[in-house]
Short mmCIF file of the C-alpha atoms (twelve columns), coordinates in Angstrom:
data_MODEL
# 
_entry.id   MODEL 
# 
loop_
_atom_site.group_PDB 
_atom_site.id 
_atom_site.type_symbol 
_atom_site.label_atom_id 
_atom_site.label_alt_id 
_atom_site.label_comp_id 
_atom_site.label_asym_id 
_atom_site.label_seq_id 
_atom_site.Cartn_x 
_atom_site.Cartn_y 
_atom_site.Cartn_z 
_atom_site.pdbx_PDB_model_num 
ATOM 1   C CA . MET A 1   7.109   -2.756  -22.561 1 
ATOM 2   C CA . LYS A 2   11.182  -3.160  -23.122 1 
ATOM 3   C CA . VAL A 3   11.295  -3.018  -18.975 1 
ATOM 4   C CA . PRO A 4   8.355   -5.192  -17.460 1 
ATOM 5   C CA . PHE A 5   7.311   -4.111  -14.320 1 
ATOM 6   C CA . ASN A 6   7.142   -7.517  -13.005 1 
ATOM 7   C CA . HIS A 7   8.563   -11.141 -15.251 1 
ATOM 8   C CA . PRO A 8   8.073   -14.280 -12.920 1 
ATOM 9   C CA . ALA A 9   11.808  -16.489 -13.066 1 
ATOM 10  C CA . VAL A 10  12.643  -20.245 -12.907 1 
ATOM 11  C CA . VAL A 11  14.876  -21.019 -11.021 1 
ATOM 12  C CA . GLY A 12  15.246  -24.393 -11.060 1 
ATOM 13  C CA . ARG A 13  12.830  -27.913 -10.973 1 
ATOM 14  C CA . GLU A 14  9.638   -25.966 -12.476 1 
ATOM 15  C CA . LEU A 15  9.387   -27.773 -14.987 1 
ATOM 16  C CA . ALA A 16  10.491  -31.345 -14.064 1 
ATOM 17  C CA . ASN A 17  7.983   -31.149 -10.511 1 
ATOM 18  C CA . LEU A 18  4.849   -30.266 -13.677 1 
ATOM 19  C CA . ARG A 19  6.045   -33.045 -15.711 1 
ATOM 20  C CA . GLU A 20  6.176   -35.285 -12.299 1 
ATOM 21  C CA . ALA A 21  3.152   -34.403 -10.965 1 
ATOM 22  C CA . LEU A 22  1.817   -34.957 -14.206 1 
ATOM 23  C CA . ASP A 23  2.812   -38.443 -14.240 1 
ATOM 24  C CA . GLN A 24  1.608   -39.146 -11.026 1 
ATOM 25  C CA . ALA A 25  -1.788  -38.072 -12.571 1 
ATOM 26  C CA . HIS A 26  -2.561  -36.432 -9.165  1 
ATOM 27  C CA . LEU A 27  -3.868  -32.514 -10.414 1 
ATOM 28  C CA . SER A 28  -5.865  -31.993 -7.667  1 
ATOM 29  C CA . GLY A 29  -4.879  -30.565 -3.953  1 
ATOM 30  C CA . ASP A 30  -2.792  -32.296 -1.314  1 
ATOM 31  C CA . GLY A 31  -0.182  -34.450 -3.019  1 
ATOM 32  C CA . THR A 32  3.148   -34.919 -3.452  1 
ATOM 33  C CA . PHE A 33  3.995   -31.745 -3.448  1 
ATOM 34  C CA . THR A 34  1.786   -29.985 -1.407  1 
ATOM 35  C CA . ARG A 35  3.481   -31.829 1.252   1 
ATOM 36  C CA . ARG A 36  6.580   -30.997 0.325   1 
ATOM 37  C CA . SER A 37  5.594   -27.296 -0.192  1 
ATOM 38  C CA . HIS A 38  3.967   -27.627 3.391   1 
ATOM 39  C CA . GLU A 39  7.551   -29.027 4.827   1 
ATOM 40  C CA . LEU A 40  9.416   -26.330 3.077   1 
ATOM 41  C CA . LEU A 41  7.666   -23.575 4.235   1 
ATOM 42  C CA . ARG A 42  7.721   -24.682 8.140   1 
ATOM 43  C CA . GLU A 43  11.273  -24.701 7.786   1 
ATOM 44  C CA . ALA A 44  10.933  -21.270 5.727   1 
ATOM 45  C CA . VAL A 45  8.469   -19.273 8.605   1 
ATOM 46  C CA . GLY A 46  7.887   -22.025 11.503  1 
ATOM 47  C CA . GLY A 47  4.388   -22.029 13.058  1 
ATOM 48  C CA . ALA A 48  2.318   -24.424 14.172  1 
ATOM 49  C CA . ARG A 49  0.936   -25.449 10.798  1 
ATOM 50  C CA . VAL A 50  1.108   -24.106 7.506   1 
ATOM 51  C CA . LEU A 51  -1.879  -25.216 4.822   1 
ATOM 52  C CA . LEU A 52  -1.367  -24.082 0.855   1 
ATOM 53  C CA . THR A 53  -4.317  -21.896 -0.595  1 
ATOM 54  C CA . HIS A 54  -5.360  -21.450 -3.900  1 
ATOM 55  C CA . SER A 55  -5.154  -17.705 -3.167  1 
ATOM 56  C CA . CYS A 56  -3.862  -15.016 0.057   1 
ATOM 57  C CA . THR A 57  -6.957  -13.932 -0.498  1 
ATOM 58  C CA . GLY A 58  -8.270  -17.485 0.613   1 
ATOM 59  C CA . ALA A 59  -5.840  -17.520 3.579   1 
ATOM 60  C CA . LEU A 60  -7.613  -14.314 4.575   1 
ATOM 61  C CA . GLU A 61  -10.851 -15.224 4.305   1 
ATOM 62  C CA . MET A 62  -9.893  -18.994 6.155   1 
ATOM 63  C CA . ALA A 63  -8.403  -16.097 8.673   1 
ATOM 64  C CA . ALA A 64  -11.756 -14.186 9.265   1 
ATOM 65  C CA . MET A 65  -13.181 -17.543 10.111  1 
ATOM 66  C CA . LEU A 66  -11.081 -18.666 12.588  1 
ATOM 67  C CA . ALA A 67  -11.356 -15.347 14.375  1 
ATOM 68  C CA . ASP A 68  -15.211 -15.870 13.961  1 
ATOM 69  C CA . VAL A 69  -15.654 -12.908 13.642  1 
ATOM 70  C CA . GLY A 70  -19.248 -11.286 12.321  1 
ATOM 71  C CA . PRO A 71  -22.183 -8.560  11.968  1 
ATOM 72  C CA . GLY A 72  -20.878 -5.954  14.735  1 
ATOM 73  C CA . ASP A 73  -17.057 -6.891  14.904  1 
ATOM 74  C CA . GLU A 74  -14.857 -4.488  14.314  1 
ATOM 75  C CA . VAL A 75  -11.188 -5.191  12.667  1 
ATOM 76  C CA . ILE A 76  -8.513  -2.630  12.510  1 
ATOM 77  C CA . MET A 77  -6.447  -2.106  10.074  1 
ATOM 78  C CA . PRO A 78  -4.581  0.563   7.237   1 
ATOM 79  C CA . SER A 79  -6.410  1.795   4.844   1 
ATOM 80  C CA . PHE A 80  -3.377  1.804   2.377   1 
ATOM 81  C CA . THR A 81  -3.389  -2.172  1.446   1 
ATOM 82  C CA . PHE A 82  -5.061  -3.957  -1.378  1 
ATOM 83  C CA . VAL A 83  -8.602  -5.010  -1.028  1 
ATOM 84  C CA . SER A 84  -8.400  -8.644  -0.070  1 
ATOM 85  C CA . THR A 85  -7.015  -7.398  3.308   1 
ATOM 86  C CA . ALA A 86  -10.450 -5.739  3.767   1 
ATOM 87  C CA . ASN A 87  -12.494 -8.187  1.974   1 
ATOM 88  C CA . ALA A 88  -12.044 -11.134 4.118   1 
ATOM 89  C CA . PHE A 89  -13.564 -9.633  6.732   1 
ATOM 90  C CA . ALA A 90  -16.141 -7.805  5.127   1 
ATOM 91  C CA . LEU A 91  -17.040 -11.163 4.045   1 
ATOM 92  C CA . ARG A 92  -17.947 -11.989 7.200   1 
ATOM 93  C CA . GLY A 93  -19.811 -9.374  8.035   1 
ATOM 94  C CA . ALA A 94  -17.305 -7.501  9.979   1 
ATOM 95  C CA . THR A 95  -16.608 -3.575  10.364  1 
ATOM 96  C CA . CYS A 96  -13.239 -2.981  9.368   1 
ATOM 97  C CA . VAL A 97  -11.698 0.285   11.066  1 
ATOM 98  C CA . PHE A 98  -8.922  2.497   9.242   1 
ATOM 99  C CA . VAL A 99  -6.294  3.640   11.052  1 
ATOM 100 C CA . ASP A 100 -2.977  5.460   9.359   1 
ATOM 101 C CA . VAL A 101 0.275   4.294   8.509   1 
ATOM 102 C CA . ARG A 102 3.863   5.276   9.684   1 
ATOM 103 C CA . PRO A 103 5.030   7.927   7.668   1 
ATOM 104 C CA . ASP A 104 8.901   6.016   7.970   1 
ATOM 105 C CA . THR A 105 7.989   2.463   7.058   1 
ATOM 106 C CA . LEU A 106 3.723   3.172   5.631   1 
ATOM 107 C CA . ASN A 107 2.674   0.221   7.639   1 
ATOM 108 C CA . LEU A 108 0.077   0.684   10.431  1 
ATOM 109 C CA . ASP A 109 0.744   2.910   12.986  1 
ATOM 110 C CA . GLU A 110 0.770   1.021   16.469  1 
ATOM 111 C CA . SER A 111 0.773   4.401   18.244  1 
ATOM 112 C CA . LEU A 112 -2.632  4.904   16.779  1 
ATOM 113 C CA . VAL A 113 -3.739  1.390   17.035  1 
ATOM 114 C CA . ALA A 114 -4.703  1.027   20.868  1 
ATOM 115 C CA . GLU A 115 -7.384  4.285   21.079  1 
ATOM 116 C CA . ALA A 116 -8.718  2.812   17.898  1 
ATOM 117 C CA . VAL A 117 -9.914  -0.495  20.192  1 
ATOM 118 C CA . THR A 118 -13.402 -0.476  21.104  1 
ATOM 119 C CA . PRO A 119 -15.403 -3.168  22.888  1 
ATOM 120 C CA . ARG A 120 -16.246 -4.226  19.510  1 
ATOM 121 C CA . THR A 121 -12.928 -5.225  18.239  1 
ATOM 122 C CA . ARG A 122 -11.792 -8.789  17.848  1 
ATOM 123 C CA . ALA A 123 -8.316  -8.133  15.836  1 
ATOM 124 C CA . ILE A 124 -5.984  -6.496  14.635  1 
ATOM 125 C CA . VAL A 125 -4.215  -6.985  11.032  1 
ATOM 126 C CA . PRO A 126 -1.126  -5.345  10.251  1 
ATOM 127 C CA . VAL A 127 0.240   -5.537  6.470   1 
ATOM 128 C CA . HIS A 128 3.991   -5.550  6.488   1 
ATOM 129 C CA . TYR A 129 3.916   -3.468  3.359   1 
ATOM 130 C CA . ALA A 130 7.243   -3.922  1.142   1 
ATOM 131 C CA . GLY A 131 8.488   -6.499  2.842   1 
ATOM 132 C CA . VAL A 132 9.086   -4.518  5.939   1 
ATOM 133 C CA . ALA A 133 7.799   -5.747  9.805   1 
ATOM 134 C CA . CYS A 134 5.345   -3.288  11.640  1 
ATOM 135 C CA . GLU A 135 6.006   -3.064  14.566  1 
ATOM 136 C CA . MET A 136 4.827   -6.589  16.448  1 
ATOM 137 C CA . ASP A 137 6.044   -6.179  19.865  1 
ATOM 138 C CA . THR A 138 3.482   -3.451  20.511  1 
ATOM 139 C CA . LEU A 139 0.546   -4.598  18.204  1 
ATOM 140 C CA . LEU A 140 0.734   -7.952  19.973  1 
ATOM 141 C CA . GLU A 141 1.173   -6.158  23.909  1 
ATOM 142 C CA . ILE A 142 -2.470  -4.463  22.855  1 
ATOM 143 C CA . ALA A 143 -3.996  -7.185  21.736  1 
ATOM 144 C CA . ARG A 144 -2.842  -9.386  24.613  1 
ATOM 145 C CA . ARG A 145 -4.058  -6.459  26.858  1 
ATOM 146 C CA . ASP A 146 -7.574  -6.271  25.108  1 
ATOM 147 C CA . GLU A 147 -8.371  -9.824  24.207  1 
ATOM 148 C CA . LEU A 148 -7.807  -9.899  20.503  1 
ATOM 149 C CA . LEU A 149 -5.964  -11.689 17.836  1 
ATOM 150 C CA . VAL A 150 -3.451  -10.751 15.493  1 
ATOM 151 C CA . ILE A 151 -4.402  -11.618 11.822  1 
ATOM 152 C CA . GLU A 152 -0.537  -10.902 9.636   1 
ATOM 153 C CA . ASP A 153 -1.157  -10.015 6.450   1 
ATOM 154 C CA . ALA A 154 2.216   -10.956 5.046   1 
ATOM 155 C CA . ALA A 155 1.594   -11.257 1.312   1 
ATOM 156 C CA . GLN A 156 4.398   -9.198  0.396   1 
ATOM 157 C CA . GLY A 157 6.228   -10.722 3.354   1 
ATOM 158 C CA . PHE A 158 7.767   -13.656 2.633   1 
ATOM 159 C CA . GLY A 159 11.729  -14.367 3.612   1 
ATOM 160 C CA . ALA A 160 11.564  -11.099 5.909   1 
ATOM 161 C CA . THR A 161 11.454  -10.712 9.464   1 
ATOM 162 C CA . TYR A 162 11.236  -9.101  12.868  1 
ATOM 163 C CA . ARG A 163 13.968  -8.547  15.543  1 
ATOM 164 C CA . GLY A 164 14.910  -12.643 13.587  1 
ATOM 165 C CA . ARG A 165 11.442  -13.810 13.650  1 
ATOM 166 C CA . PRO A 166 9.956   -14.237 10.017  1 
ATOM 167 C CA . LEU A 167 6.557   -12.938 9.075   1 
ATOM 168 C CA . GLY A 168 3.472   -14.590 8.968   1 
ATOM 169 C CA . ALA A 169 4.002   -16.440 12.243  1 
ATOM 170 C CA . ILE A 170 4.448   -13.845 14.536  1 
ATOM 171 C CA . GLY A 171 0.974   -13.035 15.358  1 
ATOM 172 C CA . GLN A 172 -1.846  -16.326 15.959  1 
ATOM 173 C CA . LEU A 173 -2.901  -16.195 12.312  1 
ATOM 174 C CA . GLY A 174 -0.561  -14.934 8.870   1 
ATOM 175 C CA . ALA A 175 -1.537  -15.092 5.394   1 
ATOM 176 C CA . LEU A 176 1.425   -15.854 2.474   1 
ATOM 177 C CA . SER A 177 1.296   -14.655 -1.081  1 
ATOM 178 C CA . PHE A 178 3.049   -16.434 -4.168  1 
ATOM 179 C CA . HIS A 179 1.182   -14.885 -6.479  1 
ATOM 180 C CA . ALA A 180 3.081   -13.550 -10.246 1 
ATOM 181 C CA . THR A 181 4.363   -10.531 -8.421  1 
ATOM 182 C CA . LYS A 182 5.382   -11.928 -5.234  1 
ATOM 183 C CA . ASN A 183 9.146   -12.865 -4.624  1 
ATOM 184 C CA . VAL A 184 8.564   -16.430 -4.716  1 
ATOM 185 C CA . VAL A 185 5.809   -17.429 -7.037  1 
ATOM 186 C CA . SER A 186 2.785   -20.234 -8.016  1 
ATOM 187 C CA . GLY A 187 1.468   -18.035 -10.381 1 
ATOM 188 C CA . GLU A 188 -1.451  -17.824 -8.051  1 
ATOM 189 C CA . GLY A 189 -1.332  -18.913 -4.275  1 
ATOM 190 C CA . GLY A 190 -1.192  -18.538 -1.122  1 
ATOM 191 C CA . ALA A 191 -0.900  -19.774 2.236   1 
ATOM 192 C CA . LEU A 192 -2.231  -19.574 5.782   1 
ATOM 193 C CA . VAL A 193 0.186   -19.848 8.948   1 
ATOM 194 C CA . VAL A 194 -1.492  -20.635 11.917  1 
ATOM 195 C CA . GLY A 195 1.072   -19.523 14.539  1 
ATOM 196 C CA . ASP A 196 -1.010  -20.386 17.393  1 
ATOM 197 C CA . GLY A 197 -2.066  -24.278 17.743  1 
ATOM 198 C CA . ARG A 198 -5.109  -23.719 18.801  1 
ATOM 199 C CA . PHE A 199 -6.310  -23.230 15.082  1 
ATOM 200 C CA . SER A 200 -4.888  -26.168 13.348  1 
ATOM 201 C CA . THR A 201 -7.849  -28.678 13.145  1 
ATOM 202 C CA . ARG A 202 -10.758 -25.900 12.540  1 
ATOM 203 C CA . ALA A 203 -7.864  -24.704 9.598   1 
ATOM 204 C CA . GLU A 204 -7.751  -27.941 8.246   1 
ATOM 205 C CA . ILE A 205 -11.416 -28.887 8.428   1 
ATOM 206 C CA . LEU A 206 -12.444 -24.785 7.035   1 
ATOM 207 C CA . ARG A 207 -9.942  -25.426 3.993   1 
ATOM 208 C CA . GLU A 208 -11.305 -29.032 2.968   1 
ATOM 209 C CA . LYS A 209 -15.260 -27.359 2.752   1 
ATOM 210 C CA . GLY A 210 -15.817 -27.862 6.152   1 
ATOM 211 C CA . THR A 211 -15.673 -31.411 6.685   1 
ATOM 212 C CA . ASN A 212 -13.334 -33.901 8.621   1 
ATOM 213 C CA . ARG A 213 -11.466 -35.210 4.832   1 
ATOM 214 C CA . SER A 214 -8.030  -35.135 6.049   1 
ATOM 215 C CA . SER A 215 -9.175  -36.741 9.328   1 
ATOM 216 C CA . PHE A 216 -10.774 -39.902 6.922   1 
ATOM 217 C CA . PHE A 217 -6.853  -40.357 5.358   1 
ATOM 218 C CA . ARG A 218 -5.284  -40.150 8.379   1 
ATOM 219 C CA . GLY A 219 -6.762  -42.771 9.307   1 
ATOM 220 C CA . GLU A 220 -8.508  -41.279 12.338  1 
ATOM 221 C CA . VAL A 221 -12.491 -41.903 11.305  1 
ATOM 222 C CA . ASP A 222 -13.881 -44.438 9.254   1 
ATOM 223 C CA . LYS A 223 -16.251 -41.755 7.140   1 
ATOM 224 C CA . TYR A 224 -15.658 -38.195 6.398   1 
ATOM 225 C CA . THR A 225 -18.653 -35.856 6.808   1 
ATOM 226 C CA . TRP A 226 -19.496 -32.164 7.114   1 
ATOM 227 C CA . VAL A 227 -18.695 -30.408 10.409  1 
ATOM 228 C CA . ASP A 228 -18.664 -27.027 9.708   1 
ATOM 229 C CA . VAL A 229 -18.629 -24.129 7.177   1 
ATOM 230 C CA . GLY A 230 -15.858 -23.747 4.848   1 
ATOM 231 C CA . SER A 231 -14.857 -23.944 1.384   1 
ATOM 232 C CA . SER A 232 -12.545 -24.882 -1.214  1 
ATOM 233 C CA . TYR A 233 -9.464  -23.279 -0.287  1 
ATOM 234 C CA . LEU A 234 -6.816  -26.123 -1.900  1 
ATOM 235 C CA . PRO A 235 -4.325  -25.399 -4.759  1 
ATOM 236 C CA . SER A 236 -4.256  -27.512 -7.371  1 
ATOM 237 C CA . GLU A 237 -0.711  -30.647 -7.674  1 
ATOM 238 C CA . LEU A 238 0.555   -28.404 -10.275 1 
ATOM 239 C CA . VAL A 239 0.493   -25.279 -8.507  1 
ATOM 240 C CA . ALA A 240 2.114   -26.769 -5.821  1 
ATOM 241 C CA . ALA A 241 4.731   -28.721 -7.962  1 
ATOM 242 C CA . PHE A 242 5.701   -25.056 -9.303  1 
ATOM 243 C CA . LEU A 243 5.859   -23.552 -5.962  1 
ATOM 244 C CA . ALA A 244 7.965   -26.343 -4.190  1 
ATOM 245 C CA . ALA A 245 10.433  -25.694 -6.821  1 
ATOM 246 C CA . GLN A 246 10.451  -22.101 -5.683  1 
ATOM 247 C CA . LEU A 247 10.849  -22.536 -2.361  1 
ATOM 248 C CA . GLU A 248 13.864  -24.776 -2.930  1 
ATOM 249 C CA . HIS A 249 15.639  -21.899 -4.021  1 
ATOM 250 C CA . TRP A 250 14.075  -19.162 -1.706  1 
ATOM 251 C CA . ARG A 251 16.686  -18.229 0.381   1 
ATOM 252 C CA . ASP A 252 18.463  -17.153 -2.875  1 
ATOM 253 C CA . ILE A 253 16.140  -15.499 -4.304  1 
ATOM 254 C CA . THR A 254 15.662  -13.490 -1.312  1 
ATOM 255 C CA . ARG A 255 19.597  -12.407 -1.648  1 
ATOM 256 C CA . ARG A 256 19.282  -11.279 -5.190  1 
ATOM 257 C CA . ARG A 257 16.100  -9.642  -5.199  1 
ATOM 258 C CA . GLN A 258 17.809  -7.311  -1.329  1 
ATOM 259 C CA . ALA A 259 20.762  -6.949  -4.154  1 
ATOM 260 C CA . ILE A 260 18.673  -4.736  -6.306  1 
ATOM 261 C CA . TRP A 261 16.803  -3.276  -3.504  1 
ATOM 262 C CA . GLN A 262 20.440  -1.961  -3.027  1 
ATOM 263 C CA . THR A 263 21.205  -1.139  -6.206  1 
ATOM 264 C CA . TYR A 264 18.112  1.017   -6.170  1 
ATOM 265 C CA . HIS A 265 19.173  2.565   -2.824  1 
ATOM 266 C CA . GLU A 266 22.773  3.524   -3.714  1 
ATOM 267 C CA . GLY A 267 21.524  5.110   -6.979  1 
ATOM 268 C CA . PHE A 268 18.627  7.756   -5.579  1 
ATOM 269 C CA . ALA A 269 20.609  8.399   -2.695  1 
ATOM 270 C CA . GLU A 270 21.826  11.880  -4.097  1 
ATOM 271 C CA . LEU A 271 18.496  13.071  -4.453  1 
ATOM 272 C CA . GLU A 272 17.306  12.257  -1.084  1 
ATOM 273 C CA . ALA A 273 20.319  14.125  -0.274  1 
ATOM 274 C CA . ALA A 274 18.765  16.920  -2.475  1 
ATOM 275 C CA . GLY A 275 15.767  16.671  -0.241  1 
ATOM 276 C CA . VAL A 276 13.731  15.552  -3.772  1 
ATOM 277 C CA . VAL A 277 12.927  12.035  -3.358  1 
ATOM 278 C CA . ARG A 278 12.164  10.238  0.306   1 
ATOM 279 C CA . ARG A 279 13.314  6.848   0.317   1 
ATOM 280 C CA . PRO A 280 12.308  3.503   1.905   1 
ATOM 281 C CA . ILE A 281 13.474  3.389   5.657   1 
ATOM 282 C CA . VAL A 282 13.921  -0.184  7.618   1 
ATOM 283 C CA . PRO A 283 13.601  -0.024  11.202  1 
ATOM 284 C CA . ALA A 284 17.100  -1.680  12.689  1 
ATOM 285 C CA . GLU A 285 14.745  -4.472  14.028  1 
ATOM 286 C CA . CYS A 286 13.739  -5.545  10.548  1 
ATOM 287 C CA . GLU A 287 15.344  -7.128  7.806   1 
ATOM 288 C CA . HIS A 288 13.323  -6.614  4.445   1 
ATOM 289 C CA . ASN A 289 13.305  -8.819  1.829   1 
ATOM 290 C CA . GLY A 290 13.597  -6.525  -1.363  1 
ATOM 291 C CA . HIS A 291 9.845   -7.457  -2.385  1 
ATOM 292 C CA . LEU A 292 9.672   -3.876  -3.656  1 
ATOM 293 C CA . TYR A 293 11.410  -0.678  -4.246  1 
ATOM 294 C CA . TYR A 294 9.779   2.305   -4.251  1 
ATOM 295 C CA . LEU A 295 10.358  6.054   -4.219  1 
ATOM 296 C CA . LEU A 296 7.798   8.837   -2.559  1 
ATOM 297 C CA . LEU A 297 8.189   11.819  -4.957  1 
ATOM 298 C CA . PRO A 298 7.787   15.644  -4.185  1 
ATOM 299 C CA . SER A 299 3.507   15.705  -5.343  1 
ATOM 300 C CA . LEU A 300 1.367   13.776  -7.611  1 
ATOM 301 C CA . ASP A 301 2.445   15.951  -10.745 1 
ATOM 302 C CA . VAL A 302 5.981   15.465  -10.432 1 
ATOM 303 C CA . ARG A 303 5.306   11.282  -10.072 1 
ATOM 304 C CA . THR A 304 3.456   12.045  -13.162 1 
ATOM 305 C CA . ARG A 305 5.823   13.349  -14.986 1 
ATOM 306 C CA . VAL A 306 8.141   9.935   -13.998 1 
ATOM 307 C CA . LEU A 307 6.000   7.598   -14.588 1 
ATOM 308 C CA . GLU A 308 5.453   9.647   -18.002 1 
ATOM 309 C CA . ALA A 309 9.365   9.475   -18.760 1 
ATOM 310 C CA . LEU A 310 9.900   6.119   -17.562 1 
ATOM 311 C CA . LYS A 311 6.724   5.143   -20.064 1 
ATOM 312 C CA . ALA A 312 8.861   7.265   -22.957 1 
ATOM 313 C CA . GLN A 313 12.090  4.566   -22.169 1 
ATOM 314 C CA . GLY A 314 9.758   1.474   -22.637 1 
ATOM 315 C CA . ILE A 315 10.155  1.197   -18.699 1 
ATOM 316 C CA . HIS A 316 6.919   -0.233  -16.898 1 
ATOM 317 C CA . ALA A 317 6.364   1.465   -13.501 1 
ATOM 318 C CA . VAL A 318 2.944   1.662   -11.282 1 
ATOM 319 C CA . PHE A 319 1.592   3.301   -8.359  1 
ATOM 320 C CA . HIS A 320 0.119   2.032   -5.245  1 
ATOM 321 C CA . TYR A 321 -2.591  1.501   -3.279  1 
ATOM 322 C CA . VAL A 322 -5.404  4.276   -4.318  1 
ATOM 323 C CA . PRO A 323 -6.586  4.255   -0.058  1 
ATOM 324 C CA . LEU A 324 -9.311  1.982   0.522   1 
ATOM 325 C CA . ASP A 325 -11.201 4.378   3.041   1 
ATOM 326 C CA . THR A 326 -11.862 6.429   -0.680  1 
ATOM 327 C CA . ALA A 327 -14.227 3.861   -2.128  1 
ATOM 328 C CA . PRO A 328 -16.928 3.652   -2.546  1 
ATOM 329 C CA . ALA A 329 -17.599 0.410   -0.799  1 
ATOM 330 C CA . ALA A 330 -16.060 1.361   1.971   1 
ATOM 331 C CA . ARG A 331 -19.097 3.114   3.248   1 
ATOM 332 C CA . ARG A 332 -20.654 0.002   3.375   1 
ATOM 333 C CA . PHE A 333 -17.820 -2.352  5.076   1 
ATOM 334 C CA . ALA A 334 -15.836 0.213   6.760   1 
ATOM 335 C CA . ARG A 335 -15.083 3.391   9.014   1 
ATOM 336 C CA . THR A 336 -12.213 5.112   9.757   1 
ATOM 337 C CA . HIS A 337 -10.851 5.837   12.487  1 
ATOM 338 C CA . GLY A 338 -9.215  9.745   13.455  1 
ATOM 339 C CA . THR A 339 -7.347  11.615  10.277  1 
ATOM 340 C CA . LEU A 340 -5.613  9.141   7.572   1 
ATOM 341 C CA . THR A 341 -3.150  12.453  6.265   1 
ATOM 342 C CA . VAL A 342 -0.074  10.352  6.214   1 
ATOM 343 C CA . THR A 343 -2.181  7.507   4.034   1 
ATOM 344 C CA . HIS A 344 -3.679  10.410  1.655   1 
ATOM 345 C CA . ASP A 345 0.038   12.230  0.982   1 
ATOM 346 C CA . ILE A 346 1.712   9.374   0.531   1 
ATOM 347 C CA . ALA A 347 -0.679  7.225   -1.999  1 
ATOM 348 C CA . ASP A 348 -0.337  10.357  -4.142  1 
ATOM 349 C CA . ARG A 349 3.755   10.286  -4.372  1 
ATOM 350 C CA . LEU A 350 4.760   6.662   -4.407  1 
ATOM 351 C CA . VAL A 351 5.845   5.435   -7.405  1 
ATOM 352 C CA . ARG A 352 6.925   1.350   -7.469  1 
ATOM 353 C CA . LEU A 353 10.049  0.563   -9.394  1 
ATOM 354 C CA . PRO A 354 10.506  -2.693  -11.611 1 
ATOM 355 C CA . LEU A 355 12.211  -4.935  -9.186  1 
ATOM 356 C CA . TRP A 356 12.730  -9.028  -10.578 1 
ATOM 357 C CA . LEU A 357 15.108  -11.247 -11.295 1 
ATOM 358 C CA . GLY A 358 17.050  -10.219 -14.501 1 
ATOM 359 C CA . VAL A 359 16.188  -6.433  -14.121 1 
ATOM 360 C CA . GLU A 360 19.466  -5.863  -12.852 1 
ATOM 361 C CA . ASP A 361 21.141  -4.791  -16.689 1 
ATOM 362 C CA . GLU A 362 18.187  -1.799  -16.916 1 
ATOM 363 C CA . GLN A 363 18.485  -0.903  -14.183 1 
ATOM 364 C CA . ALA A 364 21.037  2.144   -14.896 1 
ATOM 365 C CA . ARG A 365 18.772  3.297   -17.317 1 
ATOM 366 C CA . ILE A 366 16.005  3.796   -14.670 1 
ATOM 367 C CA . ILE A 367 17.677  4.988   -11.898 1 
ATOM 368 C CA . ASP A 368 19.239  7.894   -14.688 1 
ATOM 369 C CA . THR A 369 15.702  8.416   -16.216 1 
ATOM 370 C CA . ILE A 370 14.164  9.247   -12.585 1 
ATOM 371 C CA . VAL A 371 16.958  11.232  -11.424 1 
ATOM 372 C CA . GLN A 372 17.013  13.403  -14.993 1 
ATOM 373 C CA . THR A 373 13.400  13.886  -14.282 1 
ATOM 374 C CA . VAL A 374 13.209  14.893  -10.677 1 
ATOM 375 C CA . LEU A 375 15.787  17.214  -11.253 1 
ATOM 376 C CA . GLN A 376 14.040  18.777  -13.932 1 
ATOM 377 C CA . GLU A 377 11.129  19.037  -12.480 1 
ATOM 378 C CA . ALA A 378 13.276  20.595  -9.302  1 
ATOM 379 C CA . ALA A 379 14.635  23.328  -11.607 1 
ATOM 380 C CA . VAL A 380 11.153  24.316  -12.821 1 
ATOM 381 C CA . SER A 381 9.852   24.632  -9.231  1 
ATOM 382 C CA . GLN A 382 12.584  26.531  -8.551  1 
ATOM 383 C CA . VAL A 383 11.817  29.366  -11.229 1 
# 
């Protein structure tokens, strides 16, 4: 494709940091660049503790372990999400309870969550789709009333806020992603954000294969040993070195992506006014991070024509997600609360457009291809 869907950018000292990490001969985790990344993330997000992980998937798995969910427990989440959201809890034996999403933000519909709570419910997992926050105040109130945890899947949320609060650090636990498709990247990588300090010590232990190794290196114990369950969730120092360079520029990256997002938004305004597409909706209390731009097209057929037209121009656009409740594994690990009418409707009509630093030069062509295709399809449908 002449215009890829994603193209990770080098924005600062990435290569110099990698060389420095090699020169230090410390390539395993928790070295100089891991500590630097922790500092930068704490400044950006807050929380009682931030711990780098090898992926957002790993951070979600740690959150599930910290929540002590197991067989017989239930965890509320949307079906319109990536499989890692569900897998983290299914791995512990819990049942994922799928609730529909809102038609405006495509986020978990907070008005449906309270009625989905049962005596077996242990946590609510809001997924901040497209870097636009869920209605967190309502979800936090439901969780407080029913003594539940709120675990944010903020894989797409770094740099975005809800009522001025950074996503990922609003609930008791949160998970960030630095995968190559995200705003700030390290190839693979993520972070667990501990919003509630009660989980800090255990999070450190789980991340270090269930040992108190970190306490040993701080001189708090004379040797380290196995004290809990856990796994190896640390990223290498090479990953952290690349990430640290990206984090130093996260505000500029966010501003540039927001500008690209806005160009798309303005470019499709007339199509929305004509009633043939729906653009993203960002509530006033949310500041998005320009993570992705999508359109909701009139039908699956129109989406197929748009993707074909873009492909013919060498432009790679994609759709997602295939709702998890339709997957074979859902029969074993999940149940659905109510109908998922909005989820199934938007999943068939949504298209994601290329959004990366440097795509600005191609935006006019992307916009024009979509506008012409959608208008042609609209004209045909009226005949």
